[in-house]
C-alpha positions in Angstrom: 76.5 120.1 28.4 78.2 117.0 29.6 79.4 113.7 28.1 76.5 112.0 29.9 73.9 114.1 28.1 75.4 114.6 24.7 75.0 111.9 22.1 77.9 109.6 21.1 79.7 110.1 17.8 78.3 107.8 15.2 80.6 107.4 12.2 80.1 104.4 10.0 82.7 101.7 9.7 83.6 103.0 6.2 84.0 106.5 7.5 86.2 105.3 10.4 88.4 103.3 8.0 88.8 106.4 5.8 89.7 108.5 8.9 92.3 106.1 10.0 93.9 106.0 6.6 93.8 109.8 6.2 95.1 110.8 9.6 97.3 107.9 10.6 98.3 106.3 7.3 96.8 103.0 8.4 94.2 101.7 6.0 92.5 98.6 7.5 89.4 96.9 8.7 87.1 98.3 11.4 85.1 96.4 14.1 83.0 98.5 16.4 83.6 98.4 20.2 81.2 99.2 23.0 81.5 102.6 24.8 79.5 104.5 27.3 79.9 107.9 25.9 82.6 107.8 23.1 82.8 105.9 19.8 85.5 103.2 19.7 86.5 100.8 17.1 89.1 98.1 16.6 91.4 98.8 13.6 93.4 96.1 12.0 96.1 97.3 9.7 99.3 95.9 8.5 98.9 92.9 10.7 98.6 95.1 13.8 95.6 95.9 16.0 94.7 99.4 17.3 91.8 101.1 19.0 90.4 104.2 17.1 88.8 106.5 19.7 86.6 109.4 18.8 85.7 111.4 21.9 82.3 112.7 22.8 82.2 116.4 21.7 81.5 117.3 25.4 84.6 115.6 26.5 87.0 118.0 28.1 90.1 118.3 25.9 92.1 118.6 29.1 91.1 115.1 30.0 92.4 113.8 26.7 95.6 115.6 27.4 95.8 113.8 30.8 95.1 110.4 29.3 97.7 110.8 26.6 100.3 112.2 28.9 99.7 109.3 31.3 100.2 106.7 28.6 103.3 108.5 27.3 104.7 108.6 30.9 104.0 104.9 31.4 105.7 104.0 28.1 108.8 106.0 29.2 109.0 104.2 32.6 108.6 100.8 31.0 105.2 99.9 32.3 103.9 96.9 30.3 100.3 96.2 29.3 99.3 99.8 28.7 98.0 101.1 25.3 100.6 103.2 23.5 99.6 106.5 21.8 100.1 106.4 18.0 100.9 109.8 16.6 99.1 111.2 13.5 100.9 111.6 10.2 101.6 115.2 11.3 103.1 113.9 14.6 100.2 115.1 16.8 98.7 112.9 19.6 95.2 113.4 18.1 93.2 114.7 15.2 90.2 117.0 15.4 87.0 116.1 13.8 83.6 117.7 13.4 80.8 115.9 15.2 77.4 117.4 14.8 79.0 120.8 14.5 81.2 120.3 17.5 85.0 119.6 17.5 85.9 116.1 18.7 89.3 114.5 19.3 90.2 111.4 17.4 93.1 109.2 18.8 94.7 105.9 17.9 96.2 103.7 20.5 97.7 100.2 20.4 95.5 97.3 21.0 96.1 95.2 24.2 95.6 91.7 23.2 93.9 89.2 25.4 90.6 88.3 27.1 88.6 90.7 29.4 88.7 89.6 33.0 84.9 89.5 32.8 85.0 86.5 30.4 87.4 84.4 32.5 87.0 82.1 35.5 88.2 83.8 38.6 91.0 82.2 40.7 93.2 83.3 43.6 96.2 83.2 41.4 94.5 85.5 38.9 93.5 88.0 41.5 97.0 88.0 43.1 98.4 88.7 39.6 95.8 91.5 39.2 97.0 93.0 42.4 100.6 92.8 41.3 99.7 94.5 38.0 97.9 97.3 39.7 100.6 97.6 42.3 103.2 97.9 39.5 101.0 100.6 37.9 100.8 102.6 41.1 104.6 102.3 41.4 105.0 103.6 37.9 102.7 106.5 38.5 104.8 107.8 41.3 106.3 111.1 40.4 103.9 111.7 37.6 101.6 114.8 37.7 99.2 116.7 35.5 97.1 119.7 36.1 94.0 118.1 34.6 94.1 115.3 37.1 92.7 117.5 39.8 89.0 117.0 39.4 87.2 117.9 42.7 83.8 117.8 40.9 84.3 114.5 39.2 81.5 112.3 40.5 83.7 109.1 40.3 86.5 110.6 42.4 86.7 108.5 45.5 88.4 111.3 47.4 85.2 113.3 47.0 82.6 110.6 47.5 81.0 112.7 50.3 79.5 115.0 47.6 77.2 112.1 46.8 75.8 111.9 50.3 72.5 113.5 49.4 72.1 111.0 46.6 71.5 108.3 49.2 68.0 109.7 49.4 67.5 108.6 45.7 67.8 104.9 46.8 64.3 103.5 46.6 64.6 100.6 49.0 64.5 101.9 52.6 66.8 99.1 54.0 69.4 99.7 51.3 69.0 103.4 51.8 69.7 103.0 55.5 72.7 100.8 54.8 74.3 103.5 52.5 73.5 106.3 55.0 75.2 104.4 57.8 78.3 103.9 55.6 78.4 107.6 54.9 78.2 108.3 58.6 81.1 105.9 59.3 83.0 107.5 56.5 82.5 111.0 57.8 83.5 110.2 61.3 86.2 107.5 60.9 87.6 107.7 57.4 87.4 111.3 56.1 89.5 112.8 58.9 92.3 110.3 58.2 92.6 110.9 54.5 95.1 113.8 54.8 97.6 111.3 56.2 97.5 109.2 53.0 99.7 109.4 50.0 98.3 110.9 46.8 99.0 110.4 43.1 97.3 110.3 39.7 95.0 107.2 39.5 93.5 105.1 36.7 90.5 104.5 38.9 88.6 102.0 36.8 90.1 98.5 36.9 86.8 96.9 36.3 86.5 93.4 34.8 86.1 94.7 31.2 89.0 97.1 31.4 91.4 94.4 32.8 92.8 92.2 30.0 94.1 88.7 30.8 96.7 86.8 28.8 95.1 85.0 25.8 96.9 81.8 26.6 96.8 81.9 30.5 93.9 83.7 32.0 95.6 83.8 35.4 98.1 86.3 34.0 97.2 89.9 33.5 98.1 91.2 30.0 97.1 94.8 30.5 94.7 97.6 31.4 92.7 99.9 29.1 90.3 102.9 29.3 92.0 105.8 31.1 88.8 107.9 31.0 88.1 108.0 34.7 91.6 109.3 35.7 92.0 111.8 38.5 94.3 112.8 41.3 93.5 111.0 44.6 94.7 109.0 47.5 97.0 106.3 46.1 95.3 103.5 48.0 92.1 104.3 46.1 93.5 102.4 43.1 93.6 99.3 45.2 90.3 99.9 46.9 88.6 100.3 43.5 90.3 97.2 42.1 89.0 95.2 45.1 85.5 96.6 44.8 85.2 95.4 41.2 86.9 92.1 41.8 84.7 91.1 44.7 81.5 91.4 42.7 80.1 87.9 42.4 83.2 86.4 44.0 82.4 83.3 46.2 85.3 83.8 48.7 85.6 87.5 49.6 88.4 86.7 52.1 90.6 84.9 49.7 90.0 87.4 46.9 90.8 90.4 49.2 93.9 88.8 50.6 95.2 87.8 47.1 94.7 91.3 45.7 96.4 93.1 48.5 99.3 90.7 48.8 99.8 91.0 45.0 99.5 94.8 45.1 101.9 95.2 48.1 104.5 92.9 46.5 105.0 95.6 43.9 103.9 98.7 45.9 103.9 98.4 49.7 101.1 100.2 51.6 101.5 102.4 54.6 99.9 101.3 57.8 97.2 104.0 57.5 96.4 102.8 53.9 96.1 99.2 55.0 93.7 100.4 57.8 91.4 102.2 55.4 91.4 100.2 52.2 88.4 98.1 53.2 86.3 101.1 54.0 87.4 102.9 50.8 86.5 99.8 48.8 83.0 99.9 50.3 82.7 103.6 49.5 83.5 102.9 45.9 80.4 100.6 45.9 78.5 103.3 47.7 79.6 105.7 44.9 78.3 103.3 42.3 74.9 102.7 43.8 74.4 106.4 44.5 75.1 107.4 41.0 73.0 104.7 39.5 70.1 105.5 41.9 70.3 109.2 40.9 70.3 108.3 37.2 67.4 105.9 37.8 65.4 108.7 39.5 66.2 111.0 36.6 65.4 108.4 34.0 62.8 106.0 35.6 62.1 104.5 32.2 65.6 103.0 32.1 65.3 99.6 33.9 68.9 98.8 33.1 70.1 101.3 35.7 68.5 99.3 38.5 69.7 96.0 37.1 73.3 97.2 36.8 73.4 98.3 40.4 72.2 94.9 41.7 75.7 93.3 42.0 77.0 96.3 44.0 74.1 96.3 46.4 74.4 92.5 46.8 78.0 92.9 47.7 77.3 95.7 50.1 74.6 93.6 51.8 77.0 90.6 52.0 79.7 92.7 53.5 77.2 94.0 56.0 76.9 90.5 57.4 80.7 90.4 58.0 82.4 92.0 60.9 84.1 95.1 59.3 86.8 94.9 62.0 87.8 91.5 60.8 88.0 92.6 57.2 90.2 95.5 58.2 92.4 93.0 60.1 92.6 90.8 57.0 93.6 93.8 54.9 96.3 94.8 57.4 97.7 91.3 57.6 97.7 90.9 53.8 99.6 94.2 53.6 102.3 92.9 55.9 101.2 94.5 59.2 99.9 93.0 62.4 96.2 92.2 61.8 95.5 94.3 64.9 97.8 97.3 65.6 100.2 96.4 68.4 99.2 92.7 68.5 102.9 91.8 68.8 103.3 94.3 71.6 100.4 92.7 73.5 101.9 89.2 73.1 105.3 90.5 74.3 103.7 92.2 77.3 101.8 89.1 78.3 104.9 86.9 77.9 106.6 88.7 80.7 103.7 89.7 83.0 103.1 88.2 86.4 99.9 86.1 86.3 97.6 84.7 88.9 96.5 81.1 88.4 93.1 80.9 86.8 92.0 78.1 89.1 92.4 77.8 92.9 95.2 75.3 92.2 97.7 76.3 89.6 96.8 74.4 86.4 100.5 73.9 85.7 100.7 71.6 88.7 97.5 69.7 88.3 97.3 66.2 87.0 96.0 66.4 83.4 94.9 64.8 80.2 95.2 66.2 76.7 91.8 66.1 74.9 92.5 66.4 71.1 89.3 66.0 69.0 91.1 64.4 66.0 90.3 60.9 67.1 93.7 60.2 68.6 92.2 60.0 72.1 90.4 56.7 71.6 86.9 56.3 72.9 86.5 60.0 73.9 83.0 61.3 73.4 82.4 64.7 71.8 82.5 67.6 74.2 78.8 68.2 73.5 77.9 64.5 74.3 76.5 63.9 77.8 78.6 60.7 78.0 81.7 62.9 78.1 81.4 63.5 81.9 81.5 59.8 82.7 84.3 59.2 80.3 86.4 62.0 81.9 85.8 60.7 85.4 87.1 57.3 84.4 90.4 58.8 83.1 91.3 60.1 86.6 94.2 58.0 88.0 93.0 55.8 90.9 95.9 56.8 93.1 95.5 60.5 92.7 94.5 62.1 96.0 91.0 63.5 96.0 92.2 67.0 96.8 94.4 67.1 93.7 92.5 68.4 90.6 92.4 66.3 87.4 92.0 68.6 84.4 91.4 68.1 80.8 92.8 70.5 78.2 91.3 71.3 74.8 93.7 72.7 72.3 94.3 76.1 70.9 94.4 76.2 67.1 92.8 72.8 66.8 90.5 72.1 63.8 87.2 70.7 65.1 84.3 69.2 63.3 81.8 69.9 66.2 81.0 73.4 65.1 78.0 72.7 63.0 75.6 75.3 64.3 74.5 78.3 62.1 76.7 80.8 64.0 79.8 79.1 62.7 78.9 79.7 59.0 80.1 82.8 57.2 78.6 85.2 54.6 82.0 85.9 53.0 83.0 82.4 52.3 81.8 78.8 52.1 84.5 77.9 54.6 83.1 77.4 58.1 84.9 78.6 61.2 86.4 75.5 62.7 89.7 76.3 64.3 89.7 76.8 68.0 90.8 80.2 69.3 91.0 79.5 73.0 92.1 76.8 75.4 89.5 74.6 77.1 90.0 73.5 80.7 87.7 70.7 81.7 86.9 70.6 85.4 83.8 69.9 87.5 80.9 72.3 87.3 81.1 74.9 90.1 84.9 75.1 90.0 86.0 78.5 91.0 87.5 80.8 88.3 89.9 83.6 89.2 91.1 86.6 87.2 94.6 86.1 85.9 95.2 89.8 85.4 94.1 93.2 86.8 91.4 94.6 84.6 87.9 96.0 84.2 84.7 94.2 83.3 83.9 94.9 79.7 80.7 92.8 79.5 78.7 90.2 81.3 76.4 88.4 78.8 74.3 85.2 78.5 74.8 83.9 75.0 72.0 81.4 74.9 72.3 79.8 71.4 73.0 76.1 71.4 76.8 75.4 71.4 77.5 79.1 72.2 79.2 80.2 75.4 76.3 80.4 77.8 77.3 82.8 80.6 80.2 84.9 79.2 82.6 87.3 80.8 84.9 89.7 78.9 87.6 91.7 80.8 89.5 94.7 79.5 93.2 95.0 80.3 96.0 97.3 79.3 99.6 96.7 78.6 102.4 98.5 80.4 102.4 100.9 77.4 98.6 101.5 77.8 97.4 99.4 74.8 94.1 97.7 75.5 93.4 94.0 75.1 90.8 91.6 76.4 90.3 88.2 78.0 87.2 86.1 77.5 85.9 83.5 79.9 83.2 81.3 78.4 80.8 78.5 79.6 80.4 80.0 83.0 77.7 79.3 85.7 74.8 81.4 86.8 76.9 83.0 89.6 78.6 85.3 87.1 76.1 88.3 87.2 76.4 88.4 91.0 80.2 88.4 90.9 80.9 90.8 88.0 79.1 93.8 86.5 80.2 96.0 83.6 82.7 98.7 84.6 83.8 96.8 87.8 87.5 96.9 88.6 89.0 93.4 88.9 92.2 92.5 90.7 94.3 89.5 89.6 93.2 86.6 91.8 89.7 87.8 92.3 86.9 85.2 92.2 85.1 86.1 89.0 83.0 83.1 88.2 82.3 79.4 88.5 82.2 76.8 85.8 78.7 76.3 84.4 76.9 73.0 84.0 75.3 71.7 80.8 72.0 73.7 81.2 73.7 77.1 81.5 77.0 76.9 79.5 75.7 76.4 75.9 75.3 72.7 76.1 78.8 71.5 76.7 80.6 69.3 79.2 81.6 71.6 82.0 84.7 73.5 81.0 86.2 76.9 80.8 87.0 78.5 77.4 89.7 81.0 78.0 90.8 83.3 75.2 93.0 86.3 74.7 91.7 89.0 72.3 93.7 91.9 71.0 90.7 93.6 69.5 87.0 93.0 69.9 86.5 94.2 66.3 82.9 95.3 66.4 81.6 92.6 68.7 79.8 93.2 71.9 79.1 90.7 74.7 80.4 87.9 72.6 83.3 87.0 70.4 84.4 84.5 67.9 85.6 81.3 69.6 86.7 79.7 66.4 88.3 81.0 63.2 88.9 80.0 59.6 91.7 77.6 58.9 92.7 79.5 55.8 92.9 82.8 57.7 94.7 81.4 60.7 97.5 84.0 60.5 94.9 86.7 60.8 93.1 85.1 63.7 96.3 84.5 65.6 96.9 88.2 65.7 93.3 88.8 66.9 93.3 85.9 69.4 96.9 84.8 70.2 97.5 81.6 72.1 95.6 81.7 75.4 98.6 79.9 76.9 100.0 83.3 77.3 97.6 83.4 80.4 98.3 79.9 81.5 101.9 79.2 80.6 101.3 75.5 80.3 104.0 73.3 78.9 103.6 72.1 75.3 103.2 68.5 76.4 99.9 69.5 78.0 98.3 69.6 74.6 99.6 66.4 73.0 99.4 62.6 73.6 102.8 61.1 74.2 103.3 58.2 71.8 105.7 56.5 74.3 104.2 56.9 77.8 106.2 55.8 80.9 105.0 52.2 81.0 106.1 51.7 77.3 109.4 53.5 77.8 110.1 51.5 81.0 109.6 48.2 79.2 111.9 49.4 76.4 114.5 50.5 79.0 114.5 47.2 80.8 115.5 45.4 77.7 118.6 47.5 77.1 119.6 49.1 80.4 121.0 47.1 83.3 118.8 46.6 86.3 121.3 48.0 88.7 120.6 51.5 87.4 117.8 52.5 89.7 114.7 54.6 88.9 112.5 56.4 91.4 108.9 55.9 92.5 106.4 53.1 92.2 104.7 54.9 89.3 107.6 55.9 87.1 107.9 59.5 85.9 108.9 60.4 82.4 110.6 63.8 82.6 110.9 65.7 79.4 112.1 69.2 80.3 113.1 71.4 83.2 113.0 75.0 84.1 114.3 76.7 87.3 113.2 74.5 90.3 110.6 72.6 88.1 110.7 69.4 86.2 108.0 68.7 83.6 106.6 65.2 82.8 105.3 63.8 79.5 101.8 65.2 80.2 103.1 68.7 80.8 102.6 68.5 84.5 105.0 70.5 86.6 106.8 68.9 89.5 108.7 70.9 92.1 112.2 69.6 92.3 113.3 69.5 96.0 116.2 67.1 95.7 118.2 67.9 92.6 121.3 69.5 94.0 123.0 68.9 90.6 121.2 71.7 88.8 122.5 74.2 91.3 121.3 77.4 89.6 118.1 75.8 88.2 117.2 73.5 85.4 118.2 74.9 82.0 119.3 78.3 83.3 119.4 80.4 80.1 122.8 81.9 80.9 124.3 78.5 81.3 122.6 77.1 78.3 123.7 80.0 76.1 127.3 79.7 77.3 127.4 76.0 76.6 125.8 76.4 73.1 128.0 79.3 72.2 131.3 77.5 73.1 130.2 74.2 71.6 129.7 76.0 68.3 133.2 77.5 68.5 135.6 75.0 70.0 135.7 71.9 72.1 139.0 70.0 72.4 141.4 68.7 75.1 143.8 70.4 77.4 146.9 69.8 75.4 146.4 73.2 73.8 146.3 76.5 75.5 142.8 78.0 76.0 142.1 80.9 78.3 138.9 79.6 79.8 140.6 76.9 81.9 143.0 79.1 83.9 140.4 81.8 84.2 137.9 79.4 85.8 140.7 78.0 88.0 141.5 81.5 89.2 137.8 82.2 90.0 137.5 79.0 92.0 140.8 79.5 93.8 139.8 83.0 94.8 137.0 81.5 96.9 139.3 79.2 98.8 141.3 79.9 102.0 145.0 79.8 102.5 147.1 78.3 99.7 144.4 76.1 98.2 145.2 77.6 94.8 145.9 74.7 92.3 142.9 73.4 90.4 142.5 70.3 88.2 139.3 69.8 86.2 137.7 66.4 85.7 134.2 65.2 84.7 132.5 64.0 87.8 132.6 63.9 91.6 133.7 60.3 91.4 136.7 61.2 89.2 137.5 64.1 91.5 137.5 61.9 94.6 139.7 59.4 92.7 142.2 62.1 91.8 142.1 63.5 95.3 142.9 60.1 96.8 145.8 59.7 94.2 147.3 63.0 95.2 147.1 62.2 98.9 148.3 58.7 98.6 151.2 59.8 96.3 152.2 62.4 98.9 151.9 59.9 101.8 153.3 56.9 99.8 150.5 54.8 101.4 146.9 53.9 100.6 145.5 54.0 104.1 142.3 56.0 104.4 140.0 57.0 107.2 136.3 57.6 106.3 133.1 58.3 108.2 130.6 55.6 108.6 127.8 55.9 106.0 130.0 58.1 103.8 129.6 58.0 100.0 132.2 59.3 97.6 131.5 57.9 94.2 130.7 54.9 91.9 134.1 53.8 90.8 135.9 50.8 92.3 138.3 53.1 94.2 135.6 55.3 95.6 133.2 52.5 96.5 136.1 51.0 98.5 136.0 54.1 100.8 132.1 54.4 100.8 130.6 52.4 103.7 127.2 53.6 102.4 127.8 51.2 99.5 130.0 48.3 100.6 128.1 47.8 104.0 124.7 47.4 102.3 123.0 44.9 100.1 125.3 43.6 97.4 128.4 45.0 99.2 131.6 43.5 100.3 133.9 43.3 103.4 135.6 46.4 104.6 138.9 46.8 102.7 141.9 46.4 105.1 143.3 49.8 104.2 140.1 51.6 105.1 139.2 52.6 108.7 135.7 53.6 109.5 135.2 56.3 112.1 131.9 56.7 114.0 129.3 58.7 112.1 128.9 62.0 114.0 125.1 62.0 114.2 124.1 64.4 117.0 120.4 63.3 116.8 120.4 59.5 116.8 124.1 58.6 117.3 125.7 57.3 120.5 126.7 60.9 121.4 123.9 63.5 121.1 123.4 67.2 121.0 125.3 70.1 119.5 128.3 69.6 121.8 128.9 66.0 120.9 131.8 66.8 118.5 134.7 66.0 120.8 133.3 62.6 121.7 132.9 61.6 118.0 136.3 63.1 117.1 138.0 60.9 119.7 137.0 57.8 117.6 139.5 59.0 115.0 142.3 57.9 117.3 141.0 54.3 117.2 141.3 54.5 113.4 144.8 55.9 113.4 145.9 53.3 115.9 144.7 50.6 113.6 146.6 52.2 110.7 149.7 52.4 112.9 149.3 48.7 113.7 148.9 47.8 110.1 151.6 49.9 108.5 153.9 51.1 111.2 152.8 54.7 110.8 149.6 56.5 111.7 149.7 58.7 108.6 146.5 58.3 106.6 144.2 60.2 104.2 141.0 61.4 105.9 138.0 62.1 103.6 134.6 63.3 104.6 131.7 65.3 103.4 131.7 68.7 105.1 128.0 68.1 105.7 126.7 64.5 105.4 124.3 63.9 102.6 123.6 60.2 102.3 124.1 59.9 106.1 120.8 61.8 106.4 121.5 65.5 105.8 123.4 65.7 109.0 125.1 68.9 110.2 128.3 67.8 111.8 128.6 68.8 115.5 130.3 72.1 116.2 134.1 71.8 116.1 134.1 68.2 114.9 136.1 68.7 111.7 138.7 71.0 113.4 139.3 68.3 116.1 139.5 65.5 113.5 141.8 67.5 111.2 144.1 68.2 114.1 144.3 64.5 115.0 144.9 63.4 111.4 147.6 66.0 110.8 149.3 65.2 114.1 150.1 61.8 112.5 151.3 63.3 109.2 148.0 62.6 107.4 146.1 64.6 104.7 142.6 65.9 105.0 140.2 65.9 102.0 136.9 67.9 102.1 134.2 66.3 99.8 132.1 69.3 98.8 130.3 67.5 95.9 126.9 68.0 97.6 127.3 71.0 99.8 129.6 73.4 98.0 129.1 76.5 95.9 126.9 78.5 98.3 124.4 75.8 99.2 125.0 76.4 102.9 125.1 80.2 102.5 127.6 83.0 102.0 130.3 80.8 103.6 130.2 79.2 100.1 131.9 76.0 101.2 130.7 73.5 103.8 134.1 73.2 105.4 134.1 76.9 106.1 131.2 76.4 108.5 133.5 74.1 110.6 136.3 76.6 110.6 138.8 74.3 108.9 141.2 74.5 105.9 141.4 71.2 104.1 144.5 70.1 102.2 142.4 69.0 99.2 138.9 70.0 98.3 136.7 68.0 95.9 134.1 69.9 93.9 131.4 68.2 91.8 127.7 68.4 91.0 126.9 72.1 91.4 129.9 73.4 89.3 128.4 72.1 86.1 124.7 72.5 86.7 124.1 69.1 85.2 127.0 69.2 82.8 129.7 66.7 83.5 132.2 68.9 85.3 134.1 68.6 88.6 137.4 69.8 90.1 140.1 69.1 92.7 141.7 72.0 94.5 144.9 71.5 96.4 148.0 73.3 97.5 151.1 74.0 95.3 153.1 71.7 97.6 150.8 68.7 97.2 150.4 69.4 93.4 154.2 69.4 93.1 154.6 66.1 95.0 151.9 64.5 92.8 153.9 65.5 89.7 156.4 62.6 90.2 156.9 61.9 86.6 153.7 60.0 85.8 151.7 62.2 83.5 148.2 63.1 84.5 145.9 63.5 81.5 142.1 63.6 81.2 140.6 63.5 77.7 137.7 65.6 78.6 138.5 67.3 81.9 139.0 71.1 81.4 137.6 71.1 77.9 136.5 74.6 76.6 132.8 73.8 76.7 132.9 72.5 80.3 134.9 75.6 81.3 132.3 77.9 79.7 129.6 76.1 81.7 131.6 76.5 84.9 132.1 80.2 84.3 128.4 80.6 83.6 127.4 78.8 86.8 129.6 81.1 88.9 128.2 84.1 87.0 124.7 83.2 88.0 125.6 82.4 91.6 127.1 85.9 91.9 124.6 87.8 89.9 121.5 86.3 91.6 123.1 86.3 95.1 122.1 82.6 95.5 124.0 81.9 98.7 122.2 84.6 100.6 118.9 83.4 99.1 119.7 79.9 100.2 120.0 81.0 103.8 116.7 83.0 103.7 114.7 80.3 102.0 116.3 77.6 104.1 115.5 79.3 107.4 111.9 79.8 106.4 111.7 76.2 105.3 113.1 74.9 108.5 110.8 77.1 110.5 107.9 75.8 108.6 108.9 72.2 109.2 109.3 72.9 112.9 105.7 74.3 113.0 104.6 71.0 111.3 106.5 69.1 114.0 104.2 70.7 116.6 101.3 69.0 114.8 102.9 65.8 113.6 104.9 63.9 116.3 106.4 61.7 113.5 108.7 64.6 112.8 111.6 63.9 115.1 114.2 66.4 113.9 114.5 69.3 111.5 118.0 70.2 110.7 120.0 72.0 108.1 122.0 74.9 106.8 121.0 77.0 103.9 119.2 74.8 101.4 120.8 71.6 102.8 117.9 70.4 104.9 116.8 67.1 106.5 113.6 66.2 108.2 113.8 63.0 110.1 110.7 60.9 110.7 110.5 58.6 113.7 107.7 56.4 115.2 108.7 57.5 118.7 110.4 60.8 119.6 111.8 59.5 122.8 113.3 56.3 121.3 113.9 58.0 118.0 112.9 54.9 116.2 113.3 55.4 112.5 110.1 55.4 110.4 111.2 54.5 106.8 107.8 53.3 105.8 106.2 56.6 106.7 109.0 58.5 104.9 108.5 56.4 101.8 104.7 57.1 102.0 105.3 60.8 102.4 107.6 60.9 99.4 105.1 59.0 97.3 102.3 61.3 98.4 104.4 64.3 97.6 104.9 63.0 94.1 101.2 62.6 93.6 100.9 66.2 94.7 103.5 67.4 92.1 106.5 67.5 94.4 109.6 65.4 93.9 111.3 64.4 97.2 113.5 61.5 98.3 114.8 59.9 101.5 118.3 59.4 102.8 120.1 58.2 105.9 121.1 54.7 107.0 117.5 53.8 107.6 116.0 55.8 104.7 113.8 57.7 107.1 115.1 61.3 106.4 113.4 63.5 103.9 116.3 65.1 102.1 115.7 68.7 100.8 118.5 70.0 98.5 116.7 71.8 95.7 118.3 74.1 93.1 119.3 77.4 94.7 116.7 79.3 92.7 114.1 77.6 95.0 112.5 80.5 96.8 109.8 81.4 99.3 106.9 80.5 97.0 108.4 77.1 96.3 109.1 76.6 100.0 105.4 77.3 100.7 104.3 74.7 98.1 106.6 72.1 99.7 105.4 72.8 103.2 101.8 72.6 102.1 102.4 69.4 100.2 104.2 67.9 103.2 101.4 68.8 105.5 98.9 67.2 103.2 101.1 64.1 102.8 101.6 63.7 106.6 97.8 64.1 107.0 97.4 60.9 105.0 99.5 58.8 107.4 97.5 56.4 109.6 97.2 57.5 113.2 
């Protein structure tokens, strides 16, 4: 005998009222309540409502013990919304009645006031609150146990659903029967073995929409839960799975409902990762349990049509869920529970963020000219990607000046919401929301463009997805992280060459040719482009994968398909339209900035960021920086940036207070200097440093007379322009100051004395300058200042022994020698560290500038204690910003990087390779007259005639402009502006040298014969 086969108790309302008064002392009115196998009635007495419950005689008394014990436990722990057990007049938790000759338990519990969930309008807020209530209940049930909760034969126990497997045969419809049998198979192989790892507790197990009571004044709030008749011991997560199963019946948006329930539940009672993995499958098995039991009962009682009617919503939900990728639902559950949607998704992203990658196109997309292609209407006049007019429009966007060999690419955006996805495959059985948000990056290029693998991997699938607006030819590659975790990359819209290049199981090496871009007829009906996508899990897909996701579930999709820019490493400007392009900014600049401040190139560049040896423009295009000797250790070096930011957040003030950073940096710099060059003064620029150096020398000599080299340049102040023939001898200049003597420029290539042994001949000209000084002032003593290697003079390496000879002549007359190291110091010329060291001389004063601050305004003057003492003549020297703590932190950081990354040695290696490459180019291009340099201080002189060494400034200008069009920033120097100057950041290495050489070769090839 069971409660399912024994008739319900059937007391009249009058009898029930008498029973309530007799056993509980609560006379009142009775209203019958529905019940499957017991007799229940609502009792109103003394203004309070109760439920009078008379159990079916077949009901196990132990189960009533369990229910009452549970309610008593929940009352003790303060769980709200649960019926409270009302004791009989004798203090018992029940009274025993005779029902058809059988004993039956009668109980009274408090009424939970409100409206059944079934009678309310569903909302996300309501479901989240339901999740919270059930999570709170699960939390409250922790630590509670009861022997009667262990019910292995209980048909509704989700832990033992496998016992219903044979009941699948009772399902009349063969399609539905197959569906249920498949779910049992999945459960046996993938779920059942994992159950022992899950937590267990006593469960309510029946949060259906009639047992859940909502607040009578606000149906989004949960007032309580009733009917503890299906309780048993089981996996704790079953409580949530059962709640979800009931809640999803007839719910329009399965995704939103599932997310809300899990987020609410875990806010009160967090799931373990295993539980989050399995809750979706357990939810489906609750539905399987329901349809199996109803099908069994229908088979036993074929006359009861209601049994089939009642199972219809469960079957409808199962069938609906069958049209959804179960892997995605699991990912959704995991994310809602606070985990990565895909296990290890974050680890995959971290791995890709640091992994070496091969460019996906033959030309690195980071260096290509480009255009952002947002589909939100901001790119005016752009046709849809599926419109044949797009090809012509795209061709018209290509800059007219761009060389034909330089690719012009269009980029479609990851994460963009697009209205173009109207085909049936973008609809969803779980929700009315279409998938519209792009999960990959699009690279628009001509059909036939070669595609290369960015990573080592294995071919997972090669498929032709022929539906309109699908991928066409599609390649999926499998990869593994360093820790062995698998992930995938998808290449879509490929050409018909794919099957001949790749086959499933094939090993792929990064850089391998794997495909070509498909044309309209073979790529799904799109303008030719590559859809590239990273996939952390294929879910249950084969040969294809979702290319767009739901906007409302974007956090789930980003774990499944993180930004494909992990493979491309394009700058963020690639994917947006700059509201102030260069021509607009230039017009604005001209209104407020003086015209004497020059700007490079005919087509102006708007540079928005830098990294290492690269500068990035407003379109996200990378330019190789070959001339910026200011950012010595690379643009935005993280160690320098961090040091600056940290100190700026702590202290920045002037030098009137003691701060350890300044003497420490002075000590580090002095340690690199020879002899007694040990006194350091910090200033803010090379100009300031040269001004101070001149003041020190002139104070010591008590005279202003200065000897300089022709074409020398030492700063932009009045005092330094006075000693800079490069400025005052050119357009807008002025007559040579009478206190300045100009010595012959020691150019061993084009000067009057040629060759490496021309030093003595040039040095002899110093005597002429000193004689002029003697004639003007009565003494030959003068200050001599020169760059240790000439920059603006044309990247000239001074002849061997030149400075030693000059210094000797200057000092013989009592003069002072200043080495200007602003451009060549700090290891640019190699381990010698200082340019003057390559000439074997010890200056009296050394001027340091650009490299010391890596772009931060910092410079220094180093001199001897004797000269420093003579300068301290009573006139205070103070500099508001020189030596401030932030600048000192930057200087320390720059030295740290130079030492840690061994940049001087790298400069020599790269510089030698670069010069060797240019000498090879000189064998092909006679216009290259001379290649000279030391470390990464390199000059390439262009001449129209090698014998006459006639300068070729027009050709040099053309080459510089062509290099810019090819993504390389170069410049010219020298009196005739015919020397390509190459002084890149010292992080410039062999790869960058190869890019520069290839670019120069291409640029030289465009010169007219």
